[in-house]
All heavy atoms as a GROMACS GRO file, in nm:
protein
  555
    1ASN      N    1   7.797  11.256  12.924
    1ASN     CA    2   7.806  11.113  12.903
    1ASN      C    3   7.686  11.067  12.822
    1ASN      O    4   7.577  11.118  12.840
    1ASN     CB    5   7.807  11.040  13.036
    1ASN     CG    6   7.930  11.070  13.119
    1ASN    OD1    7   8.039  11.085  13.065
    1ASN    ND2    8   7.913  11.080  13.248
    2PHE      N    9   7.710  10.969  12.738
    2PHE     CA   10   7.598  10.907  12.670
    2PHE      C   11   7.630  10.761  12.643
    2PHE      O   12   7.745  10.719  12.646
    2PHE     CB   13   7.559  10.981  12.541
    2PHE     CG   14   7.659  10.974  12.430
    2PHE    CD1   15   7.647  10.879  12.332
    2PHE    CD2   16   7.764  11.064  12.424
    2PHE    CE1   17   7.740  10.873  12.229
    2PHE    CE2   18   7.857  11.060  12.322
    2PHE     CZ   19   7.843  10.963  12.225
    3THR      N   20   7.526  10.686  12.618
    3THR     CA   21   7.540  10.544  12.594
    3THR      C   22   7.435  10.503  12.491
    3THR      O   23   7.339  10.578  12.466
    3THR     CB   24   7.522  10.463  12.724
    3THR    OG1   25   7.548  10.325  12.698
    3THR    CG2   26   7.384  10.479  12.782
    4GLY      N   27   7.453  10.389  12.431
    4GLY     CA   28   7.355  10.342  12.336
    4GLY      C   29   7.400  10.213  12.270
    4GLY      O   30   7.504  10.157  12.303
    5ARG      N   31   7.321  10.172  12.176
    5ARG     CA   32   7.347  10.049  12.103
    5ARG      C   33   7.375  10.081  11.957
    5ARG      O   34   7.344  10.190  11.910
    5ARG     CB   35   7.225   9.956  12.111
    5ARG     CG   36   7.196   9.911  12.251
    5ARG     CD   37   7.070   9.826  12.251
    5ARG     NE   38   7.035   9.792  12.387
    5ARG     CZ   39   7.049   9.671  12.439
    5ARG    NH1   40   7.096   9.573  12.366
    5ARG    NH2   41   7.017   9.648  12.563
    6TYR      N   42   7.430   9.984  11.890
    6TYR     CA   43   7.448   9.996  11.746
    6TYR      C   44   7.420   9.862  11.683
    6TYR      O   45   7.429   9.757  11.747
    6TYR     CB   46   7.589  10.044  11.710
    6TYR     CG   47   7.696   9.938  11.727
    6TYR    CD1   48   7.733   9.859  11.619
    6TYR    CD2   49   7.756   9.916  11.849
    6TYR    CE1   50   7.830   9.761  11.634
    6TYR    CE2   51   7.852   9.819  11.865
    6TYR     CZ   52   7.889   9.742  11.757
    6TYR     OH   53   7.984   9.644  11.772
    7THR      N   54   7.384   9.864  11.556
    7THR     CA   55   7.375   9.743  11.476
    7THR      C   56   7.457   9.765  11.351
    7THR      O   57   7.457   9.874  11.293
    7THR     CB   58   7.229   9.707  11.438
    7THR    OG1   59   7.171   9.816  11.368
    7THR    CG2   60   7.147   9.673  11.561
    8LEU      N   61   7.528   9.662  11.311
    8LEU     CA   62   7.608   9.665  11.191
    8LEU      C   63   7.571   9.541  11.111
    8LEU      O   64   7.601   9.429  11.150
    8LEU     CB   65   7.757   9.666  11.225
    8LEU     CG   66   7.854   9.668  11.108
    8LEU    CD1   67   7.832   9.792  11.021
    8LEU    CD2   68   7.998   9.664  11.159
    9GLU      N   69   7.500   9.563  11.002
    9GLU     CA   70   7.457   9.455  10.914
    9GLU      C   71   7.509   9.486  10.775
    9GLU      O   72   7.463   9.579  10.711
    9GLU     CB   73   7.305   9.443  10.914
    9GLU     CG   74   7.249   9.405  11.049
    9GLU     CD   75   7.097   9.400  11.051
    9GLU    OE1   76   7.034   9.421  10.945
    9GLU    OE2   77   7.042   9.377  11.159
   10GLU      N   78   7.607   9.407  10.732
   10GLU     CA   79   7.679   9.430  10.607
   10GLU      C   80   7.735   9.571  10.609
   10GLU      O   81   7.816   9.603  10.694
   10GLU     CB   82   7.588   9.401  10.488
   10GLU     CG   83   7.547   9.255  10.484
   10GLU     CD   84   7.469   9.220  10.361
   10GLU    OE1   85   7.483   9.288  10.258
   10GLU    OE2   86   7.395   9.122  10.366
   11ALA      N   87   7.691   9.661  10.522
   11ALA     CA   88   7.748   9.796  10.518
   11ALA      C   89   7.658   9.898  10.588
   11ALA      O   90   7.683  10.017  10.581
   11ALA     CB   91   7.769   9.838  10.373
   12THR      N   92   7.552   9.852  10.655
   12THR     CA   93   7.459   9.943  10.721
   12THR      C   94   7.489   9.952  10.870
   12THR      O   95   7.488   9.851  10.940
   12THR     CB   96   7.313   9.898  10.700
   12THR    OG1   97   7.288   9.892  10.560
   12THR    CG2   98   7.216   9.993  10.765
   13LEU      N   99   7.514  10.072  10.916
   13LEU     CA  100   7.541  10.100  11.057
   13LEU      C  101   7.427  10.186  11.109
   13LEU      O  102   7.395  10.290  11.052
   13LEU     CB  103   7.673  10.176  11.073
   13LEU     CG  104   7.705  10.230  11.212
   13LEU    CD1  105   7.725  10.116  11.311
   13LEU    CD2  106   7.827  10.321  11.206
   14THR      N  107   7.363  10.139  11.216
   14THR     CA  108   7.256  10.215  11.280
   14THR      C  109   7.292  10.233  11.426
   14THR      O  110   7.330  10.138  11.493
   14THR     CB  111   7.121  10.141  11.268
   14THR    OG1  112   7.096  10.112  11.130
   14THR    CG2  113   7.008  10.223  11.323
   15LEU      N  114   7.282  10.356  11.474
   15LEU     CA  115   7.311  10.389  11.613
   15LEU      C  116   7.181  10.421  11.684
   15LEU      O  117   7.097  10.494  11.633
   15LEU     CB  118   7.405  10.509  11.621
   15LEU     CG  119   7.536  10.496  11.546
   15LEU    CD1  120   7.609  10.627  11.545
   15LEU    CD2  121   7.621  10.388  11.607
   16GLY      N  122   7.163  10.364  11.803
   16GLY     CA  123   7.047  10.400  11.884
   16GLY      C  124   6.968  10.280  11.925
   16GLY      O  125   6.989  10.171  11.876
   17PRO      N  126   6.880  10.301  12.020
   17PRO     CA  127   6.853  10.430  12.082
   17PRO      C  128   6.968  10.475  12.171
   17PRO      O  129   7.041  10.393  12.226
   17PRO     CB  130   6.727  10.406  12.165
   17PRO     CG  131   6.729  10.260  12.194
   17PRO     CD  132   6.798  10.194  12.077
   18LEU      N  133   6.984  10.606  12.178
   18LEU     CA  134   7.091  10.664  12.259
   18LEU      C  135   7.030  10.736  12.379
   18LEU      O  136   6.920  10.789  12.371
   18LEU     CB  137   7.171  10.766  12.175
   18LEU     CG  138   7.236  10.711  12.049
   18LEU    CD1  139   7.297  10.825  11.969
   18LEU    CD2  140   7.341  10.607  12.083
   19ALA      N  141   7.104  10.735  12.487
   19ALA     CA  142   7.062  10.807  12.608
   19ALA      C  143   7.181  10.885  12.658
   19ALA      O  144   7.295  10.841  12.646
   19ALA     CB  145   7.014  10.709  12.714
   20GLY      N  146   7.155  11.002  12.712
   20GLY     CA  147   7.266  11.083  12.762
   20GLY      C  148   7.223  11.174  12.873
   20GLY      O  149   7.104  11.202  12.891
   21THR      N  150   7.321  11.215  12.948
   21THR     CA  151   7.295  11.314  13.051
   21THR      C  152   7.314  11.450  12.990
   21THR      O  153   7.413  11.477  12.922
   21THR     CB  154   7.391  11.297  13.170
   21THR    OG1  155   7.525  11.304  13.122
   21THR    CG2  156   7.370  11.165  13.240
   22ARG      N  157   7.217  11.536  13.009
   22ARG     CA  158   7.225  11.672  12.955
   22ARG      C  159   7.246  11.767  13.070
   22ARG      O  160   7.182  11.756  13.175
   22ARG     CB  161   7.098  11.706  12.879
   22ARG     CG  162   7.085  11.619  12.756
   22ARG     CD  163   6.972  11.665  12.669
   22ARG     NE  164   7.005  11.625  12.534
   22ARG     CZ  165   6.982  11.698  12.427
   22ARG    NH1  166   6.924  11.814  12.439
   22ARG    NH2  167   7.015  11.655  12.310
   23LYS      N  168   7.335  11.859  13.049
   23LYS     CA  169   7.364  11.958  13.152
   23LYS      C  170   7.332  12.095  13.097
   23LYS      O  171   7.338  12.117  12.976
   23LYS     CB  172   7.512  11.950  13.192
   23LYS     CG  173   7.548  11.817  13.253
   23LYS     CD  174   7.693  11.813  13.294
   23LYS     CE  175   7.722  11.676  13.355
   23LYS     NZ  176   7.857  11.666  13.403
   24ALA      N  177   7.295  12.184  13.183
   24ALA     CA  178   7.266  12.320  13.141
   24ALA      C  179   7.396  12.388  13.101
   24ALA      O  180   7.488  12.403  13.180
   24ALA     CB  181   7.198  12.397  13.253
   25CYS      N  182   7.404  12.425  12.974
   25CYS     CA  183   7.522  12.490  12.919
   25CYS      C  184   7.477  12.614  12.843
   25CYS      O  185   7.358  12.630  12.815
   25CYS     CB  186   7.595  12.396  12.823
   25CYS     SG  187   7.664  12.250  12.900
   26PRO      N  188   7.570  12.696  12.801
   26PRO     CA  189   7.534  12.809  12.717
   26PRO      C  190   7.464  12.759  12.590
   26PRO      O  191   7.490  12.648  12.543
   26PRO     CB  192   7.668  12.875  12.684
   26PRO     CG  193   7.758  12.833  12.795
   26PRO     CD  194   7.714  12.696  12.834
   27PRO      N  195   7.375  12.840  12.533
   27PRO     CA  196   7.297  12.797  12.416
   27PRO      C  197   7.382  12.742  12.301
   27PRO      O  198   7.342  12.644  12.237
   27PRO     CB  199   7.222  12.924  12.374
   27PRO     CG  200   7.208  13.001  12.501
   27PRO     CD  201   7.334  12.974  12.578
   28ALA      N  202   7.496  12.801  12.274
   28ALA     CA  203   7.579  12.752  12.162
   28ALA      C  204   7.626  12.609  12.186
   28ALA      O  205   7.630  12.527  12.094
   28ALA     CB  206   7.698  12.844  12.141
   29ILE      N  207   7.660  12.577  12.309
   29ILE     CA  208   7.705  12.441  12.343
   29ILE      C  209   7.588  12.344  12.338
   29ILE      O  210   7.601  12.231  12.287
   29ILE     CB  211   7.773  12.439  12.481
   29ILE    CG1  212   7.891  12.534  12.486
   29ILE    CG2  213   7.813  12.297  12.520
   29ILE    CD1  214   8.002  12.502  12.388
   30MET      N  215   7.472  12.386  12.385
   30MET     CA  216   7.353  12.300  12.380
   30MET      C  217   7.316  12.272  12.234
   30MET      O  218   7.279  12.159  12.200
   30MET     CB  219   7.236  12.366  12.453
   30MET     CG  220   7.257  12.380  12.603
   30MET     SD  221   7.276  12.222  12.688
   30MET     CE  222   7.113  12.155  12.671
   31ASP      N  223   7.328  12.372  12.147
   31ASP     CA  224   7.300  12.353  12.006
   31ASP      C  225   7.397  12.253  11.944
   31ASP      O  226   7.358  12.166  11.866
   31ASP     CB  227   7.307  12.487  11.932
   31ASP     CG  228   7.274  12.472  11.785
   31ASP    OD1  229   7.166  12.420  11.753
   31ASP    OD2  230   7.358  12.513  11.702
   32GLN      N  231   7.524  12.263  11.981
   32GLN     CA  232   7.624  12.169  11.930
   32GLN      C  233   7.591  12.027  11.974
   32GLN      O  234   7.599  11.933  11.895
   32GLN     CB  235   7.762  12.210  11.980
   32GLN     CG  236   7.873  12.122  11.930
   32GLN     CD  237   8.010  12.167  11.982
   32GLN    OE1  238   8.020  12.255  12.065
   32GLN    NE2  239   8.113  12.104  11.931
   33GLU      N  240   7.552  12.010  12.099
   33GLU     CA  241   7.517  11.877  12.149
   33GLU      C  242   7.395  11.822  12.074
   33GLU      O  243   7.393  11.704  12.036
   33GLU     CB  244   7.489  11.883  12.299
   33GLU     CG  245   7.451  11.749  12.356
   33GLU     CD  246   7.414  11.755  12.504
   33GLU    OE1  247   7.355  11.856  12.547
   33GLU    OE2  248   7.445  11.659  12.574
   34THR      N  249   7.296  11.906  12.051
   34THR     CA  250   7.176  11.862  11.978
   34THR      C  251   7.213  11.817  11.838
   34THR      O  252   7.169  11.712  11.791
   34THR     CB  253   7.074  11.976  11.973
   34THR    OG1  254   7.033  12.007  12.108
   34THR    CG2  255   6.951  11.938  11.892
   35ARG      N  256   7.297  11.895  11.768
   35ARG     CA  257   7.338  11.858  11.633
   35ARG      C  258   7.419  11.728  11.632
   35ARG      O  259   7.405  11.646  11.542
   35ARG     CB  260   7.416  11.972  11.567
   35ARG     CG  261   7.325  12.090  11.533
   35ARG     CD  262   7.396  12.204  11.460
   35ARG     NE  263   7.482  12.274  11.555
   35ARG     CZ  264   7.614  12.291  11.538
   35ARG    NH1  265   7.674  12.245  11.430
   35ARG    NH2  266   7.685  12.356  11.628
   36PHE      N  267   7.501  11.707  11.735
   36PHE     CA  268   7.579  11.584  11.748
   36PHE      C  269   7.486  11.463  11.758
   36PHE      O  270   7.501  11.365  11.685
   36PHE     CB  271   7.670  11.594  11.872
   36PHE     CG  272   7.748  11.470  11.901
   36PHE    CD1  273   7.860  11.437  11.828
   36PHE    CD2  274   7.708  11.386  12.004
   36PHE    CE1  275   7.933  11.322  11.857
   36PHE    CE2  276   7.780  11.271  12.033
   36PHE     CZ  277   7.893  11.239  11.960
   37HIS      N  278   7.386  11.471  11.847
   37HIS     CA  279   7.293  11.360  11.864
   37HIS      C  280   7.209  11.338  11.738
   37HIS      O  281   7.179  11.223  11.702
   37HIS     CB  282   7.206  11.381  11.987
   37HIS     CG  283   7.279  11.356  12.115
   37HIS    ND1  284   7.297  11.231  12.167
   37HIS    CD2  285   7.341  11.442  12.200
   37HIS    CE1  286   7.367  11.239  12.279
   37HIS    NE2  287   7.395  11.366  12.301
   38GLU      N  288   7.170  11.445  11.672
   38GLU     CA  289   7.094  11.430  11.547
   38GLU      C  290   7.178  11.360  11.440
   38GLU      O  291   7.127  11.274  11.369
   38GLU     CB  292   7.048  11.566  11.497
   38GLU     CG  293   6.936  11.625  11.580
   38GLU     CD  294   6.902  11.769  11.541
   38GLU    OE1  295   6.976  11.831  11.459
   38GLU    OE2  296   6.802  11.820  11.594
   39ALA      N  297   7.304  11.396  11.430
   39ALA     CA  298   7.392  11.332  11.331
   39ALA      C  299   7.408  11.183  11.361
   39ALA      O  300   7.406  11.101  11.270
   39ALA     CB  301   7.528  11.400  11.328
   40LEU      N  302   7.421  11.149  11.488
   40LEU     CA  303   7.430  11.007  11.523
   40LEU      C  304   7.302  10.934  11.484
   40LEU      O  305   7.307  10.822  11.433
   40LEU     CB  306   7.456  10.990  11.673
   40LEU     CG  307   7.593  11.034  11.723
   40LEU    CD1  308   7.600  11.018  11.875
   40LEU    CD2  309   7.705  10.957  11.656
   41GLY      N  310   7.187  10.999  11.504
   41GLY     CA  311   7.060  10.938  11.467
   41GLY      C  312   7.042  10.920  11.317
   41GLY      O  313   6.968  10.832  11.273
   42GLU      N  314   7.107  11.003  11.237
   42GLU     CA  315   7.099  10.994  11.091
   42GLU      C  316   7.197  10.894  11.032
   42GLU      O  317   7.190  10.861  10.914
   42GLU     CB  318   7.127  11.131  11.029
   42GLU     CG  319   7.023  11.236  11.061
   42GLU     CD  320   7.064  11.374  11.012
   42GLU    OE1  321   7.162  11.384  10.935
   42GLU    OE2  322   6.999  11.471  11.054
   43THR      N  323   7.288  10.842  11.112
   43THR     CA  324   7.394  10.755  11.063
   43THR      C  325   7.337  10.623  11.013
   43THR      O  326   7.260  10.556  11.081
   43THR     CB  327   7.497  10.729  11.174
   43THR    OG1  328   7.556  10.854  11.210
   43THR    CG2  329   7.605  10.633  11.128
   44ARG      N  330   7.378  10.587  10.889
   44ARG     CA  331   7.339  10.460  10.830
   44ARG      C  332   7.457  10.387  10.768
   44ARG      O  333   7.441  10.280  10.710
   44ARG     CB  334   7.232  10.480  10.723
   44ARG     CG  335   7.101  10.534  10.774
   44ARG     CD  336   7.034  10.436  10.871
   44ARG     NE  337   6.912  10.489  10.925
   44ARG     CZ  338   6.902  10.558  11.038
   44ARG    NH1  339   7.010  10.585  11.110
   44ARG    NH2  340   6.786  10.600  11.081
   45GLY      N  341   7.575  10.445  10.780
   45GLY     CA  342   7.693  10.381  10.723
   45GLY      C  343   7.818  10.451  10.770
   45GLY      O  344   7.811  10.548  10.847
   46TYR      N  345   7.932  10.402  10.724
   46TYR     CA  346   8.059  10.461  10.763
   46TYR      C  347   8.164  10.431  10.657
   46TYR      O  348   8.146  10.342  10.574
   46TYR     CB  349   8.104  10.406  10.899
   46TYR     CG  350   8.140  10.260  10.893
   46TYR    CD1  351   8.271  10.219  10.876
   46TYR    CD2  352   8.041  10.162  10.902
   46TYR    CE1  353   8.304  10.085  10.868
   46TYR    CE2  354   8.073  10.028  10.894
   46TYR     CZ  355   8.204   9.990  10.878
   46TYR     OH  356   8.236   9.857  10.868
   47ARG      N  357   8.271  10.509  10.662
   47ARG     CA  358   8.388  10.480  10.580
   47ARG      C  359   8.508  10.543  10.648
   47ARG      O  360   8.495  10.637  10.727
   47ARG     CB  361   8.373  10.529  10.437
   47ARG     CG  362   8.377  10.677  10.419
   47ARG     CD  363   8.369  10.713  10.270
   47ARG     NE  364   8.342  10.853  10.251
   47ARG     CZ  365   8.433  10.950  10.255
   47ARG    NH1  366   8.560  10.920  10.274
   47ARG    NH2  367   8.398  11.075  10.238
   48PHE      N  368   8.625  10.490  10.618
   48PHE     CA  369   8.751  10.542  10.667
   48PHE      C  370   8.823  10.610  10.552
   48PHE      O  371   8.819  10.562  10.439
   48PHE     CB  372   8.838  10.430  10.723
   48PHE     CG  373   8.782  10.365  10.846
   48PHE    CD1  374   8.712  10.246  10.837
   48PHE    CD2  375   8.798  10.423  10.969
   48PHE    CE1  376   8.660  10.185  10.950
   48PHE    CE2  377   8.747  10.364  11.083
   48PHE     CZ  378   8.678  10.245  11.074
   49GLY      N  379   8.892  10.719  10.581
   49GLY     CA  380   8.971  10.786  10.480
   49GLY      C  381   9.058  10.895  10.541
   49GLY      O  382   9.011  10.970  10.626
   50ASN      N  383   9.182  10.901  10.499
   50ASN     CA  384   9.276  11.004  10.546
   50ASN      C  385   9.285  11.008  10.699
   50ASN      O  386   9.293  11.116  10.758
   50ASN     CB  387   9.238  11.141  10.492
   50ASN     CG  388   9.243  11.146  10.341
   50ASN    OD1  389   9.330  11.084  10.279
   50ASN    ND2  390   9.151  11.218  10.281
   51GLY      N  391   9.282  10.892  10.762
   51GLY     CA  392   9.294  10.887  10.907
   51GLY      C  393   9.168  10.928  10.982
   51GLY      O  394   9.171  10.947  11.103
   52LEU      N  395   9.056  10.942  10.910
   52LEU     CA  396   8.930  10.984  10.971
   52LEU      C  397   8.826  10.874  10.958
   52LEU      O  398   8.831  10.792  10.866
   52LEU     CB  399   8.876  11.109  10.902
   52LEU     CG  400   8.965  11.233  10.905
   52LEU    CD1  401   8.905  11.341  10.816
   52LEU    CD2  402   8.983  11.283  11.046
   53LEU      N  403   8.730  10.876  11.049
   53LEU     CA  404   8.610  10.792  11.039
   53LEU      C  405   8.496  10.884  11.000
   53LEU      O  406   8.468  10.983  11.068
   53LEU     CB  407   8.580  10.725  11.174
   53LEU     CG  408   8.442  10.659  11.189
   53LEU    CD1  409   8.424  10.546  11.088
   53LEU    CD2  410   8.423  10.611  11.331
   54PHE      N  411   8.431  10.855  10.888
   54PHE     CA  412   8.317  10.932  10.842
   54PHE      C  413   8.190  10.853  10.872
   54PHE      O  414   8.178  10.737  10.832
   54PHE     CB  415   8.325  10.958  10.692
   54PHE     CG  416   8.439  11.046  10.652
   54PHE    CD1  417   8.563  10.993  10.623
   54PHE    CD2  418   8.421  11.183  10.644
   54PHE    CE1  419   8.669  11.074  10.585
   54PHE    CE2  420   8.527  11.265  10.607
   54PHE     CZ  421   8.650  11.211  10.578
   55LEU      N  422   8.096  10.916  10.943
   55LEU     CA  423   7.964  10.858  10.961
   55LEU      C  424   7.876  10.913  10.849
   55LEU      O  425   7.876  11.033  10.822
   55LEU     CB  426   7.906  10.894  11.098
   55LEU     CG  427   7.988  10.846  11.217
   55LEU    CD1  428   7.918  10.884  11.348
   55LEU    CD2  429   8.015  10.697  11.212
   56LEU      N  430   7.803  10.824  10.782
   56LEU     CA  431   7.730  10.858  10.659
   56LEU      C  432   7.581  10.845  10.678
   56LEU      O  433   7.534  10.757  10.751
   56LEU     CB  434   7.775  10.766  10.546
   56LEU     CG  435   7.926  10.752  10.526
   56LEU    CD1  436   7.955  10.644  10.423
   56LEU    CD2  437   7.988  10.884  10.488
   57ASP      N  438   7.504  10.928  10.607
   57ASP     CA  439   7.359  10.915  10.609
   57ASP      C  440   7.315  10.811  10.507
   57ASP      O  441   7.398  10.746  10.443
   57ASP     CB  442   7.291  11.051  10.589
   57ASP     CG  443   7.313  11.110  10.450
   57ASP    OD1  444   7.360  11.040  10.358
   57ASP    OD2  445   7.281  11.230  10.433
   58VAL      N  446   7.186  10.796  10.490
   58VAL     CA  447   7.132  10.692  10.402
   58VAL      C  448   7.175  10.713  10.256
   58VAL      O  449   7.185  10.616  10.180
   58VAL     CB  450   6.978  10.683  10.417
   58VAL    CG1  451   6.909  10.805  10.361
   58VAL    CG2  452   6.925  10.555  10.357
   59GLN      N  453   7.203  10.838  10.214
   59GLN     CA  454   7.249  10.863  10.078
   59GLN      C  455   7.400  10.848  10.065
   59GLN      O  456   7.454  10.864   9.956
   59GLN     CB  457   7.209  11.004  10.034
   59GLN     CG  458   7.062  11.022  10.004
   59GLN     CD  459   6.981  11.053  10.128
   59GLN    OE1  460   7.032  11.107  10.225
   59GLN    NE2  461   6.854  11.017  10.125
   60GLY      N  462   7.470  10.822  10.175
   60GLY     CA  463   7.616  10.809  10.172
   60GLY      C  464   7.690  10.939  10.193
   60GLY      O  465   7.812  10.943  10.178
   61ALA      N  466   7.617  11.045  10.228
   61ALA     CA  467   7.681  11.175  10.254
   61ALA      C  468   7.729  11.179  10.400
   61ALA      O  469   7.659  11.131  10.489
   61ALA     CB  470   7.583  11.288  10.229
   62PRO      N  471   7.845  11.237  10.425
   62PRO     CA  472   7.896  11.246  10.562
   62PRO      C  473   7.806  11.333  10.650
   62PRO      O  474   7.765  11.442  10.610
   62PRO     CB  475   8.033  11.310  10.547
   62PRO     CG  476   8.071  11.292  10.404
   62PRO     CD  477   7.943  11.288  10.328
   63VAL      N  478   7.775  11.283  10.768
   63VAL     CA  479   7.704  11.362  10.868
   63VAL      C  480   7.798  11.400  10.981
   63VAL      O  481   7.768  11.490  11.058
   63VAL     CB  482   7.579  11.290  10.925
   63VAL    CG1  483   7.473  11.273  10.819
   63VAL    CG2  484   7.616  11.158  10.989
   64MET      N  485   7.913  11.332  10.988
   64MET     CA  486   8.012  11.361  11.092
   64MET      C  487   8.146  11.300  11.051
   64MET      O  488   8.148  11.196  10.985
   64MET     CB  489   7.967  11.300  11.225
   64MET     CG  490   8.049  11.343  11.344
   64MET     SD  491   7.997  11.267  11.501
   64MET     CE  492   7.822  11.296  11.506
   65ARG      N  493   8.253  11.367  11.087
   65ARG     CA  494   8.386  11.309  11.068
   65ARG      C  495   8.454  11.310  11.205
   65ARG      O  496   8.446  11.408  11.280
   65ARG     CB  497   8.465  11.382  10.962
   65ARG     CG  498   8.504  11.519  10.997
   65ARG     CD  499   8.593  11.579  10.887
   65ARG     NE  500   8.638  11.708  10.933
   65ARG     CZ  501   8.603  11.822  10.879
   65ARG    NH1  502   8.527  11.824  10.774
   65ARG    NH2  503   8.648  11.935  10.929
   66LEU      N  504   8.517  11.201  11.233
   66LEU     CA  505   8.580  11.181  11.364
   66LEU      C  506   8.726  11.142  11.346
   66LEU      O  507   8.761  11.076  11.248
   66LEU     CB  508   8.507  11.070  11.441
   66LEU     CG  509   8.356  11.090  11.458
   66LEU    CD1  510   8.291  10.959  11.500
   66LEU    CD2  511   8.328  11.199  11.558
   67TRP      N  512   8.807  11.180  11.440
   67TRP     CA  513   8.947  11.140  11.438
   67TRP      C  514   8.989  11.098  11.577
   67TRP      O  515   8.929  11.140  11.676
   67TRP     CB  516   9.039  11.249  11.383
   67TRP     CG  517   9.035  11.378  11.458
   67TRP    CD1  518   9.117  11.416  11.561
   67TRP    CD2  519   8.945  11.486  11.440
   67TRP    NE1  520   9.083  11.540  11.605
   67TRP    CE2  521   8.977  11.586  11.532
   67TRP    CE3  522   8.838  11.507  11.352
   67TRP    CZ2  523   8.906  11.704  11.539
   67TRP    CZ3  524   8.770  11.626  11.360
   67TRP    CH2  525   8.805  11.722  11.452
   68ARG      N  526   9.090  11.014  11.580
   68ARG     CA  527   9.140  10.963  11.706
   68ARG      C  528   9.227  11.068  11.772
   68ARG      O  529   9.314  11.128  11.708
   68ARG     CB  530   9.222  10.837  11.681
   68ARG     CG  531   9.272  10.776  11.808
   68ARG     CD  532   9.349  10.651  11.780
   68ARG     NE  533   9.400  10.597  11.902
   68ARG     CZ  534   9.450  10.478  11.914
   68ARG    NH1  535   9.454  10.399  11.809
   68ARG    NH2  536   9.494  10.436  12.029
   69ARG      N  537   9.204  11.086  11.898
   69ARG     CA  538   9.284  11.182  11.974
   69ARG      C  539   9.359  11.105  12.082
   69ARG      O  540   9.298  11.035  12.162
   69ARG     CB  541   9.193  11.285  12.038
   69ARG     CG  542   9.268  11.390  12.113
   69ARG     CD  543   9.174  11.497  12.159
   69ARG     NE  544   9.248  11.594  12.240
   69ARG     CZ  545   9.191  11.683  12.315
   69ARG    NH1  546   9.060  11.689  12.321
   69ARG    NH2  547   9.264  11.766  12.384
   70ASP      N  548   9.488  11.116  12.081
   70ASP     CA  549   9.569  11.045  12.179
   70ASP      C  550   9.581  11.123  12.307
   70ASP      O  551   9.574  11.240  12.313
   70ASP     CB  552   9.708  11.018  12.123
   70ASP     CG  553   9.702  10.922  12.005
   70ASP    OD1  554   9.615  10.833  12.004
   70ASP    OD2  555   9.783  10.939  11.912
   0.00000   0.00000   0.00000
């Protein structure tokens, strides 16, 4: 679980500070979680395309792509 705040000012999206519960998992899973939180911290924008939400860094490069799961 994690929680946090966001600000959206014009086209700039900033996430954080974020807080989460960390559980002891195998190293590969812990690494994935670390990369996920780092990508959220790098987010400065977003765009939609092909049914996906792209979180973008300050240069506009995707740091994460997300899709809705029913």
